[in-house]
N, C-alpha and C positions, 0 to 999 in steps of 0.2 A: 757242497753247499752253493746254492745259487746266489748271485749278487742281489743284495737287498738293502733298503734304507734302514736306519736304526729304528728300533721300536722298544717299548718297555711294557711290562705287564700292568702297571698302574701309572696314573698321571700325577698323583700326589700322595704324600704320606706325612705323618707326624712322628718326630723323634724327641724323646725326653732325655735330657742331659742334666746330671746333678751338678750343682754349683761347685766349682773347683775340680770337677771331673774331666776326664778325657773321653772322647768318643770319635770313632772313625765311622763316617756315614757314607755307605756306598751309593753310587748312582744307580741303585737297583740292578737289575739284570738287563741292562741295555744290550740288545743284540743287533748285529748288522754285519754285512759282508760287502766290502772289506770292513774290518773293525772300525768303530767310530772313534773320532777324536773327541775327548771330553773336556768341557769347560764348566766351571762353577761360577755363578754370579750371586751377589748379595741382592736380595729383593725377589719379587715373584715374576720377573721378566728377565730377558737377556739384555735389557737396556741398562742394567746396573753395572756396578764395578766387577770386572773379572777378578776373582780372588785366587783361583788355582786352575791348573789344567790337569790335575791328577784324577784318577778314577774315583778316589774317595775324598770326601771333604773331612779334614781332620780338625776337630775342635779340641783345643788344649786348654786346661785350667779354665773351664767354662765360667763365664760371667754373665750376668743378666743382659749385658750389652750384646752378647752373642745370639740372643733370642731373636727370632723373626723368620722370614721367608728366605729361602735359598733356591736357586734354580740350577739344575744340572742340564746342560745342553750337549747333546750327542750329535755329531755330524759326520757323514761320509759323502762320497761323490754322488750317491743316489738320493740323499735327503737328510732329514734331521728329526730328532725327537727331544722333548723336554720332560723333565720330572721335577715337580715342585715339592720342596721339603720344608715343613714348618718345624723349626727347632724351638723347643720349649726348655728353658733353663730354670731350675728351682731345686728345692729339697725333694728327695725321692718320695717322701710321704705325702707330698702335696699333689702328685700327679694322679 
């Protein structure tokens, strides 16, 4: 595999999470060589609070306060990519 900056198949997506439920939200299929370091931020930019450096964003016991935009930032020595995720929290029959 040739050295390459991170990339993702889409730039944004929406995830529905049931109130009180758990959901593991992957940073999609971010690819790059060498593998990218992943950081998740609250908000739709990387200027917000860094909340985790895991590949997946884990929402536990979801509350309405968890709803909103999150940004996955993938970076390696050749560049970076972002994926914006809108998390909606509610009752499953309302989505």
